[in-house]
C-alpha positions in Angstrom: 96.2 92.3 135.7 94.0 90.1 133.5 90.5 89.4 134.8 89.1 85.9 134.8 85.7 86.0 133.3 82.7 85.7 135.7 84.2 87.6 138.6 84.8 90.6 136.3 81.4 90.3 134.8 79.8 90.7 138.3 82.2 93.5 139.4 81.5 95.7 136.3 77.7 95.9 136.4 77.9 99.6 136.0 78.0 102.1 133.1 81.5 102.9 132.0 83.5 103.9 129.0 87.1 102.6 128.6 88.6 104.7 125.8 91.3 102.9 123.9 91.1 105.1 120.8 89.7 108.2 119.3 86.3 107.3 118.0 83.9 107.5 121.0 80.4 106.2 121.2 77.8 106.3 124.0 77.7 104.5 127.3 76.1 101.0 127.1 75.4 98.4 129.7 76.8 94.9 129.4 74.6 92.4 127.5 74.8 88.8 126.3 73.4 88.9 122.8 71.6 85.9 121.4 74.2 84.0 119.2 73.7 83.8 115.5 74.7 80.4 114.2 78.1 80.4 112.5 79.8 77.9 110.4 83.1 76.9 112.0 85.7 77.0 109.2 89.1 78.3 108.4 89.1 81.9 107.2 90.2 83.3 104.0 94.0 83.7 104.6 95.4 85.2 101.4 96.6 88.7 101.5 94.9 91.4 99.4 97.8 91.7 97.0 100.2 88.9 96.6 102.1 90.2 93.5 104.6 92.4 95.3 106.4 92.1 98.6 109.3 94.1 100.2 112.1 92.3 102.1 114.7 94.4 103.9 114.1 97.3 101.6 114.3 95.2 98.5 111.2 94.9 96.3 110.3 91.4 95.0 107.8 90.5 92.3 105.7 87.3 92.0 107.1 85.2 89.2 104.9 82.1 89.6 102.3 80.8 92.0 99.4 78.4 92.5 96.5 79.3 94.7 94.8 76.0 94.1 91.5 77.5 93.0 91.7 80.9 94.8 91.1 82.1 98.3 90.9 79.4 101.0 87.4 78.4 101.9 86.0 80.3 98.9 83.6 77.4 98.1 85.4 76.4 94.9 84.2 73.1 93.5 86.5 70.1 92.9 89.0 70.6 90.1 92.1 69.0 88.7 95.7 69.9 89.4 97.2 72.4 87.0 99.1 70.2 84.6 101.2 73.2 83.5 102.7 73.3 87.0 102.6 69.8 88.4 103.0 66.2 87.6 102.5 63.2 89.8 105.3 60.6 90.4 105.7 57.3 92.2 108.9 55.8 93.5 110.2 53.6 96.3 112.5 55.6 98.7 113.3 56.0 102.4 111.5 52.7 103.4 108.2 54.6 103.0 105.0 52.4 103.1 102.8 54.0 100.6 102.3 53.9 96.8 101.7 57.2 95.2 98.5 57.0 93.1 97.2 59.2 90.2 93.7 59.6 91.6 92.2 63.1 91.8 88.9 63.8 93.5 87.4 65.4 90.3 87.5 61.9 88.7 87.5 59.6 91.8 85.0 61.1 94.3 85.3 58.2 96.8 89.0 57.0 96.7 91.1 60.0 95.8 94.6 61.0 97.0 94.7 64.4 95.4 92.0 67.1 95.6 91.9 70.8 94.6 88.8 72.1 96.2 87.6 75.0 98.4 90.8 77.0 97.6 93.3 74.4 98.7 95.2 71.3 97.7 94.8 68.2 99.8 97.2 65.2 99.7 95.3 62.4 101.5 96.8 59.1 102.7 94.6 56.0 102.7 94.9 52.5 104.1 94.6 50.3 101.1 96.9 47.9 99.2 98.2 48.9 95.7 100.6 46.9 93.6 102.0 49.4 91.1 104.6 47.1 89.4 103.7 44.7 86.7 106.7 42.3 86.9 105.5 38.7 87.5 105.3 36.6 84.4 102.6 34.0 84.2 100.9 31.4 82.0 97.7 31.1 84.0 95.7 33.2 86.5 96.3 30.6 89.2 99.9 31.8 89.3 99.0 35.4 90.2 97.6 34.9 93.7 94.7 36.7 95.3 93.1 39.5 93.3 95.4 38.8 90.4 94.8 38.0 86.7 97.1 36.7 84.1 97.0 38.9 81.0 99.3 38.8 78.0 101.9 36.8 80.0 102.0 39.1 83.1 100.0 39.2 86.4 97.7 42.2 86.7 96.5 43.0 90.2 93.5 44.7 91.8 94.5 44.5 95.4 92.0 47.1 96.6 89.3 45.3 94.7 87.7 48.4 93.2 87.5 47.1 89.6 90.5 49.0 88.3 93.9 47.4 87.7 96.4 48.7 90.3 99.0 49.8 87.8 96.4 52.0 86.1 95.8 53.8 89.4 99.5 54.5 90.1 101.5 57.6 89.4 104.3 57.1 86.8 107.8 56.2 87.8 110.4 58.3 86.0 113.4 56.2 86.6 115.4 58.8 88.6 115.4 57.0 92.0 114.5 53.6 93.4 111.6 52.0 91.6 108.3 51.5 93.5 107.6 48.1 95.0 104.6 45.9 95.4 103.0 44.9 98.7 102.3 48.4 99.9 99.4 48.8 102.4 98.8 52.5 101.9 98.3 55.1 99.2 99.0 58.8 99.1 99.9 61.8 96.9 103.2 63.3 95.6 103.5 66.1 93.1 106.6 67.7 91.5 107.2 70.8 89.4 110.2 69.2 87.7 110.5 70.4 84.0 107.5 72.7 84.6 108.4 75.2 87.2 112.2 75.5 87.8 113.9 78.7 89.1 117.1 79.8 90.6 117.0 82.0 93.8 114.1 84.1 95.0 111.6 83.9 97.8 109.2 80.9 98.1 106.2 81.2 100.4 103.5 78.7 101.1 100.8 78.1 103.7 100.1 74.5 104.9 98.4 72.5 107.6 99.6 69.2 109.0 97.8 65.8 109.1 95.1 65.3 111.8 94.7 69.0 112.3 90.9 68.5 112.8 91.4 66.5 116.0 90.4 68.5 119.1 93.0 70.9 120.5 95.4 69.2 122.9 95.0 65.8 121.3 98.1 63.8 120.6 97.8 62.7 117.0 98.6 59.2 115.7 102.2 58.4 114.9 103.7 57.8 111.5 102.8 60.6 109.0 105.7 62.3 107.3 104.6 65.2 105.0 107.1 67.6 103.4 107.4 70.5 101.0 110.9 70.6 99.6 113.3 71.4 96.7 115.6 69.3 94.5 118.2 70.5 92.0 116.8 70.7 88.4 119.9 69.0 87.1 118.9 65.6 88.3 118.7 63.7 85.1 115.8 65.2 83.1 116.8 67.6 80.3 115.3 71.1 80.4 116.2 74.0 78.0 119.1 72.2 76.4 121.0 71.7 79.6 122.8 68.5 80.5 120.9 67.3 83.5 122.5 64.1 84.7 123.6 64.8 88.2 122.4 62.3 90.8 121.4 62.8 94.4 122.9 64.1 96.6 125.1 66.1 94.2 122.0 67.9 92.9 121.2 69.2 96.4 118.0 68.9 98.5 116.4 71.6 100.7 113.6 70.5 103.0 111.8 73.8 103.7 109.0 72.0 105.6 109.5 68.5 106.9 107.3 67.1 109.7 107.5 63.9 111.7 104.2 63.4 113.5 105.7 60.8 115.9 107.5 63.7 117.6 104.1 65.1 118.7 103.9 62.2 121.1 104.9 63.6 124.5 105.6 60.2 126.0 108.3 59.6 123.3 109.5 63.1 122.7 108.7 65.5 125.6 110.4 68.4 123.6 108.1 67.9 120.6 110.1 69.7 117.9 108.1 67.8 115.2 108.8 70.4 112.6 112.1 70.1 110.8 114.2 72.1 108.4 117.0 70.3 106.5 119.4 70.6 103.7 121.4 67.8 102.1 124.3 67.8 99.7 127.4 65.7 99.0 130.3 65.7 101.4 133.9 65.1 100.6 134.8 61.7 102.2 138.2 60.9 103.7 140.7 59.2 101.4 139.7 55.5 101.1 136.3 56.0 102.8 134.4 55.1 99.6 136.8 52.5 98.2 133.9 50.0 98.0 131.5 52.6 96.5 132.5 53.7 93.0 131.8 57.4 92.7 129.4 57.2 95.6 129.1 60.6 97.3 127.5 60.4 100.7 124.9 63.0 101.8 125.7 65.5 104.5 123.1 67.3 106.6 124.2 70.0 109.0 120.9 70.6 110.8 120.5 69.2 114.3 117.0 68.0 113.2 115.9 65.2 113.0 118.4 63.2 114.9 121.4 65.3 116.0 122.6 66.0 112.5 125.8 64.8 111.0 128.9 64.8 113.2 131.1 65.7 110.1 129.3 69.1 109.7 131.6 71.0 112.0 134.0 73.9 111.7 136.5 71.8 109.6 134.0 71.2 106.8 134.3 73.6 103.9 131.3 75.1 102.1 127.8 75.0 103.4 126.7 75.8 107.0 123.3 75.2 108.6 122.3 76.5 112.0 118.9 75.2 113.1 117.1 73.0 115.5 113.7 71.3 115.3 110.6 73.5 115.8 107.5 73.1 118.0 104.3 74.2 116.2 100.6 73.8 116.8 99.8 71.1 114.1 96.1 72.0 114.3 96.7 75.5 112.8 97.6 76.8 109.4 101.2 78.0 109.2 103.1 80.0 106.7 106.7 79.2 105.6 109.1 81.6 103.8 112.3 80.5 102.0 114.6 83.4 101.1 117.4 82.3 98.8 120.2 84.3 97.0 123.8 84.0 95.9 125.1 83.8 99.5 122.7 81.3 101.1 119.1 81.0 102.3 117.0 81.5 105.3 113.8 79.7 106.4 110.9 81.4 108.3 107.8 80.0 109.9 104.8 82.5 110.3 107.1 85.4 111.2 107.9 86.2 107.6 110.7 88.4 106.2 108.4 90.9 104.6 107.1 91.6 108.1 110.6 92.0 109.6 110.5 88.5 111.0 113.6 86.5 112.2 114.5 83.3 110.4 114.4 79.9 112.3 117.2 78.6 110.1 120.1 80.0 108.2 122.4 78.4 105.6 125.4 80.0 104.0 126.7 78.7 100.6 130.5 78.2 100.4 132.6 77.7 97.3 132.0 73.9 97.4 128.2 74.0 97.7 127.4 74.8 94.1 124.3 72.6 94.5 122.5 75.6 95.9 123.4 78.0 93.1 121.5 76.1 90.5 117.8 76.1 89.5 115.6 73.9 91.7 112.0 72.6 91.5 109.3 71.9 94.1 108.0 68.6 95.6 104.9 68.3 97.8 104.3 64.8 99.3 102.5 63.1 102.2 104.5 59.9 103.1 103.4 57.2 105.5 106.0 55.6 107.8 109.5 55.3 106.5 112.7 56.9 107.7 111.3 59.9 109.5 107.8 58.6 109.9 109.0 55.7 112.0 112.3 54.1 111.3 114.5 57.2 111.7 114.0 57.1 115.4 115.1 53.5 115.8 117.8 52.9 118.4 116.6 55.4 121.1 117.6 54.5 124.6 114.9 52.6 126.5 114.3 50.5 129.5 110.9 49.0 128.4 108.8 48.8 125.2 106.5 51.5 126.7 109.2 54.0 125.8 109.3 52.9 122.1 106.8 53.9 119.4 103.6 51.8 119.5 105.3 49.6 122.1 108.0 48.4 119.7 110.5 45.9 121.3 113.2 47.3 123.7 116.3 45.1 123.1 119.5 45.7 125.0 118.4 49.2 125.9 117.5 50.3 122.4 114.1 50.6 120.6 113.7 48.3 117.7 111.4 50.2 115.5 110.7 49.4 111.8 109.5 51.5 108.9 105.9 51.0 110.1 106.0 49.9 113.7 105.0 53.3 115.0 101.8 53.6 112.9 98.8 53.6 115.2 96.2 55.4 113.1 92.5 54.4 113.5 91.8 54.6 109.8 88.1 54.0 110.2 87.7 56.9 112.6 90.4 59.3 111.5 91.6 58.2 108.1 89.9 61.3 106.5 92.3 63.5 108.5 95.6 61.9 107.3 96.1 64.8 104.9 98.6 67.5 104.1 96.7 70.6 103.1 98.2 73.5 101.1 96.6 76.8 100.7 99.0 78.3 98.2 102.6 78.2 96.9 104.3 81.4 95.5 107.7 82.1 94.1 109.1 85.7 93.9 112.3 87.1 92.6 114.2 90.2 93.6 113.5 93.1 91.3 117.2 94.1 91.2 118.2 90.7 90.0 121.0 88.3 90.9 124.7 88.4 90.1 126.0 86.2 87.2 129.3 84.4 87.2 131.8 86.1 84.9 132.6 84.3 81.6 135.7 82.2 81.8 138.6 83.4 79.6 138.8 80.0 77.9 135.4 80.7 76.2 137.3 83.0 73.9 140.2 81.0 72.5 141.7 83.6 70.1 141.3 86.7 72.1 138.9 88.5 69.8 136.0 88.6 72.3 133.3 86.3 70.9 133.0 82.9 72.5 134.4 80.2 70.2 134.8 77.2 72.6 132.5 74.3 72.0 132.9 73.3 75.7 130.5 75.7 77.4 131.7 75.8 81.0 135.3 75.4 80.1 136.7 77.1 83.2 134.4 75.5 85.7 133.4 78.9 87.1 129.7 78.6 86.1 128.1 79.1 89.5 125.8 76.1 88.9 127.3 73.2 87.1 126.8 69.6 86.1 130.5 68.7 85.9 130.5 66.4 89.0 128.7 63.8 86.8 131.5 63.8 84.2 133.6 61.2 86.0 133.0 57.8 84.4 134.0 54.5 85.8 134.4 51.1 84.1 136.0 49.1 86.9 137.6 52.2 88.6 136.5 54.3 91.6 136.9 57.9 92.7 135.4 61.3 93.2 135.1 64.6 91.4 134.2 68.1 92.6 134.5 71.8 91.7 137.0 73.7 93.9 138.0 77.3 94.2 141.8 77.6 93.9 141.7 81.4 93.8 144.2 83.4 91.8 144.6 82.9 88.1 142.6 79.6 87.9 139.8 80.2 90.4 137.3 77.4 90.1 138.7 74.1 88.8 137.7 70.5 88.6 139.2 68.2 91.2 139.4 64.4 90.7 140.6 61.8 93.3 141.3 58.3 91.9 140.5 55.7 94.6 141.0 52.7 92.3 142.5 53.0 88.8 141.0 49.6 87.7 142.7 47.6 85.0 142.2 49.6 81.8 143.2 53.1 80.8 139.5 54.0 80.5 138.6 52.5 83.9 138.5 56.1 85.2 137.6 58.8 82.7 137.1 62.6 83.1 135.1 63.7 80.1 133.1 66.3 78.4 130.9 64.8 75.7 128.1 65.2 73.2 129.9 67.5 70.8 128.7 67.2 67.1 131.9 67.7 65.1 132.1 68.0 61.3 134.1 65.7 59.0 136.8 67.5 57.0 137.0 70.3 59.6 140.2 71.1 61.5 140.0 71.6 65.3 142.4 72.7 68.0 142.2 71.5 71.6 144.0 72.0 74.9 143.6 71.7 78.7 145.4 72.8 81.9 146.3 70.0 84.3 148.0 69.7 87.7 148.6 66.5 89.8 149.5 65.5 93.3 152.8 64.2 91.8 154.5 64.4 88.5 152.9 61.9 86.1 152.0 61.4 82.4 148.3 61.8 81.5 146.7 60.7 78.2 144.0 62.9 76.7 141.8 62.0 73.7 139.1 63.1 71.2 136.9 60.0 70.9 133.6 59.1 69.3 130.9 59.3 72.0 129.4 55.9 71.0 130.6 52.5 69.8 133.0 51.7 68.3 134.6 54.6 70.3 137.0 55.5 67.4 139.9 57.7 68.6 140.1 60.9 66.4 143.1 62.4 68.2 145.3 61.5 71.2 148.1 63.1 73.2 150.1 62.3 76.3 150.9 65.3 78.5 153.6 65.3 81.2 151.8 66.8 84.1 153.6 68.3 87.1 152.6 69.4 90.6 152.1 73.0 89.3 149.9 73.9 86.4 150.8 72.5 83.0 149.2 73.7 79.8 148.7 70.6 77.6 148.5 71.8 73.9 148.3 68.9 71.4 148.5 69.4 67.6 145.4 70.3 65.7 143.4 67.5 64.2 141.1 67.1 61.1 138.2 64.8 61.4 137.6 62.1 58.8 133.8 61.9 59.4 131.0 63.8 61.0 129.9 62.4 64.3 129.3 63.1 68.0 132.6 63.1 70.1 133.9 63.6 73.6 137.0 65.2 75.2 138.4 62.5 77.4 141.2 62.4 80.1 142.1 58.8 81.0 143.2 58.1 84.6 142.9 54.3 84.7 145.7 51.8 85.4 145.8 50.3 81.8 149.5 50.7 81.2 152.8 51.2 83.1 151.4 54.1 85.2 149.4 53.5 88.4 146.9 56.3 89.1 145.4 54.9 92.3 145.6 57.3 95.1 146.5 60.3 92.9 144.7 63.6 92.8 144.2 65.8 89.7 143.1 69.3 88.9 141.6 70.4 85.6 140.9 73.8 84.1 140.5 75.7 80.8 139.3 72.9 78.6 139.2 74.1 75.0 137.8 72.5 71.8 137.1 74.7 68.8 137.6 75.1 65.1 140.8 76.6 63.8 138.6 79.2 62.0 137.2 80.1 65.5 133.5 79.7 64.7 131.1 81.4 67.2 129.9 79.1 70.0 127.0 79.7 72.3 127.9 81.1 75.7 125.3 80.8 78.5 127.3 80.8 81.7 125.0 81.4 84.6 121.9 82.1 82.4 118.7 80.2 81.9 117.3 82.5 79.2 118.4 85.3 76.8 121.0 85.8 74.1 123.7 83.1 73.8 126.1 85.4 72.0 125.8 83.6 68.7 122.3 84.6 67.5 120.6 81.9 69.5 119.1 81.6 73.0 120.1 80.1 76.3 116.5 79.1 76.9 113.0 80.5 76.7 110.5 81.5 79.3 107.1 80.1 79.8 103.9 81.9 79.0 103.4 85.1 81.0 107.1 85.5 81.9 110.0 87.5 80.3 113.8 87.0 80.4 115.2 89.4 82.9 118.6 91.1 82.5 120.1 88.7 85.0 119.4 85.7 82.8 116.4 84.2 84.5 112.7 84.2 83.8 110.7 86.7 85.8 107.4 88.5 85.8 106.8 91.3 83.3 108.2 94.5 84.5 110.7 92.7 86.8 113.6 92.8 84.4 116.2 94.4 86.6 116.0 97.7 88.4 114.1 98.1 91.7 110.9 100.0 91.9 111.9 101.7 95.1 109.7 99.5 97.3 106.6 101.7 97.0 103.8 99.9 98.8 100.6 99.2 96.9 97.9 101.7 97.4 95.2 100.7 99.8 97.2 98.0 101.6 97.7 99.0 105.2 101.2 98.8 106.7 101.0 95.9 109.1 103.3 97.6 111.6 101.5 100.9 111.7 98.5 101.3 114.0 95.4 102.9 112.5 94.8 106.5 113.4 91.5 105.6 115.0 89.0 107.0 112.5 89.7 105.4 109.2 87.6 106.3 106.2 86.8 102.7 105.4 85.2 101.9 102.1 86.1 105.1 100.3 86.5 104.3 96.6 90.0 104.4 95.2 90.3 107.2 92.7 92.0 105.0 90.1 89.9 101.9 90.2 86.6 102.9 91.7 86.8 100.0 94.1 86.5 100.2 97.9 89.9 100.4 99.6 90.5 97.7 102.3 91.0 99.0 105.8 92.5 97.6 109.0 90.8 98.5 112.4 93.2 97.9 115.2 91.6 96.5 118.4 93.6 98.8 120.7 92.3 101.8 118.8 88.6 100.9 119.4 86.3 102.2 122.1 85.7 99.4 124.7 82.4 99.2 126.6 82.9 97.7 130.1 85.7 95.5 128.9 89.1 94.4 128.0 92.7 95.4 128.3 95.2 96.6 125.7 98.7 95.2 125.7 101.6 94.7 123.2 102.2 91.6 121.3 99.8 91.6 118.3 100.9 90.6 114.8 99.9 94.2 113.9 100.4 96.7 116.6 99.0 95.7 120.1 96.1 93.4 121.0 93.1 93.5 123.3 92.8 90.6 125.8 90.1 89.4 128.2 87.3 89.9 125.6 84.2 88.2 127.0 80.6 87.5 126.2 78.7 90.8 126.0 81.9 92.9 125.6 82.1 95.2 122.5 84.9 96.7 120.6 83.5 99.5 118.5 84.8 101.8 115.8 82.9 105.0 114.7 82.7 106.7 111.3 83.2 103.4 109.4 82.1 103.4 105.7 81.1 99.9 104.6 80.1 100.8 101.1 81.6 98.3 98.6 83.2 96.1 101.3 82.3 92.4 101.3 84.3 90.6 104.0 85.3 91.2 107.7 88.2 89.2 109.0 89.1 89.3 112.7 92.7 88.3 113.7 92.3 86.5 117.0 93.7 83.8 119.3 92.8 81.8 122.4 93.9 78.7 124.4 90.5 77.1 123.9 88.2 76.6 120.9 84.7 77.7 119.9 84.8 81.3 120.8 82.3 83.5 118.8 81.7 87.2 118.3 79.0 89.0 116.4 79.6 91.8 114.0 77.1 94.6 114.3 76.7 97.7 112.2 74.6 100.5 113.6 73.0 98.0 116.0 72.2 95.4 113.4 73.9 92.0 113.5 75.5 91.2 110.1 77.3 87.9 110.9 79.2 85.8 113.4 82.9 85.1 113.5 83.8 81.7 115.0 87.2 80.4 116.2 87.2 76.6 115.5 90.3 75.5 117.4 92.6 76.7 120.1 95.7 78.7 118.9 97.9 79.0 122.1 98.1 80.8 125.4 96.8 84.3 126.3 100.2 86.0 126.6 101.7 84.8 123.4 98.9 83.3 121.3 99.3 82.1 117.8 96.9 84.5 116.1 94.7 83.4 113.2 92.0 84.8 111.0 88.3 84.2 111.2 85.9 85.8 108.7 82.3 86.5 107.8 80.6 88.0 104.8 79.2 91.5 105.2 76.6 93.4 103.2 75.9 97.0 104.2 76.5 100.5 102.9 77.0 104.0 104.4 78.9 105.3 107.4 78.2 104.3 111.0 79.5 102.4 114.1 80.9 98.9 113.6 81.1 96.7 116.7 82.6 93.3 117.5 80.5 91.9 120.4 81.4 88.7 122.2 79.0 85.7 122.6 79.1 84.1 126.1 81.6 81.3 126.4 82.0 78.7 129.3 85.6 79.8 129.9 84.7 83.5 130.3 87.2 85.1 127.9 86.5 84.4 124.3 89.7 85.4 122.5 92.4 88.0 122.2 91.7 90.4 119.4 94.5 91.9 117.3 92.6 93.7 114.5 89.6 93.6 112.2 90.2 93.8 108.4 87.5 95.0 106.0 87.8 94.1 102.3 
């Protein structure tokens, strides 16, 4: 059984050796060494080699990463964000209360919202007003209100009164979502890798720490912060690599790998805590007539139970995606590591217990035929929001009997809490505003060495049967496993929906269209592919396969893609309830221009299309001479089949055989998963007498070594038990106790890192080599209980050479036991 500190200290005042391993040293009486002052700081957390990992026997190679200056707590000075990876953005969404600024600590030492320093990125929220939008016209400054000036006919504001116009301090708005608004009372940071780092599939890993982590252990943090690290589909209206990127949210897909609502740390409001959420959002197929008042308006669906019991429509009757996860309880004081493992079939999310270590996922999502959002490239977003939907408002309507059961004593009306986007905020900004920060140690993106499957090329890419692609319409058969075709339903007075569906059999993936309202013109509802530069004097052929919910005539056209919308060719096809191949006569263009292939489903004539459903496949447009056309189905880079490219890779990357950019040497074909030399297997206990520090024959550098605590020799102390992150762990380690390892060679090694945990903070242990104290390792904050602690790393620099006995000796602590010890890493 575990001992309890002082009682065991008195009972064991005798000489004794308790052998846990093989390297024995002499008998020693218990002592309380004089403590050496230690700086309480987070330890260096990066692994010794981050370029290769192995998941379930499959090797992965690092494709891209940002360590934000290097190892955590390495003392790096302030620097700017890497502009090759990130850009800042500002927008007004989710009823959030902040404006996102552009201020970095390297340029704004006193009022920044972004800082790369000491091996980490910090996104800091601040209480200050900022009016980002210059919209109010004026003739005189008196029309601009407090802190405003009329300049060139518009009011310019300096609401935070720092001598800089507010709009010059704001991050740019890119026009892709709701515009930012004025009147915000807070500022914060948001960065995105859109157009800079976009990949499909792979394994994303990052380490982060939540706001107010520096409050004492056990403290309930203030309500209202809402940080997240998440993904959006790269086809959301910005062009990259020649792709048509005009899909809106939620059709582009959203994956919230890490989403945290600090209000749920309040035990009076949420006894179960579960503040950490995992989420995925995409478009759902509404019931007929459900969106009659919302033209083309897909509604988002979220299958996860977090944050508020999920979406009732995500049940066994819903096709496509599945999510199976609940909210998670974490210690917000500590650094945690997230893993996101994504392939053709779905994705899994991990917290701390990572897949390369054999960990189990906390959330699993499978991709069905309809969920093509998650088979396309995506980009990263890191932001630290204040208030808003999940900061405050998303919990509105909880059952209550008094305002004491509502956030920040919001009103309880008719048994329901009446929270607003900011009603839960109770941050003491003067005392704790410097802690309202999301901290990120690193972000890394890996890809599987063996690559990922590509969708087969559709038969309609090759119109004459000779093999080479000759169809100008690239994804003619809708079988490209990531696609933009949901955006190709245009309304001018009409309403409806479009999707890609798997019919199976000969046609496979097809485009489905539902007309909710046919409008009053034939072009009120258009299905179209556009942007084709066609040549005057050239003869073209065109065709398409159609099917409808009832027999009906359907007009198809080749039309100029801009005013005056001149029709170059037209044809009416009698479409039945089984597939009909519509093959109009060839046409010769009178002039060179940009054209579109258009199918009109509006009520402009004698036919009423409202309520009808249509299926479209095998769209073809090509020259009669069958000129070669690029074919890039399922590829982001590489040969397009016509002497061109499907896209190029950034500096330091190559195009892999599976059509994506990857690290050099990761071009398809596994390396067998051979572990890197010198990196200990985290699951294999040390033999007890490691030859630490021996130079590697290839590099001449000292090889890192792991000393397992249970394989040490314990003097008068401790108990070994299972449950470490690496092998077992030693518990009941107290002041004066020592864990020693003999025959340790420290030559060339510079850092010692102990992996420890405790339910209370401020435990310390000295590191001694041959009786000389080299440094002190300090645990800043509590990590969890004794039986199942959340173990963390604490480090100290070392400077010694030669072979001898290395000991970890406890410094007396008021609680008796200092911490559980898992292992000691020397690097």
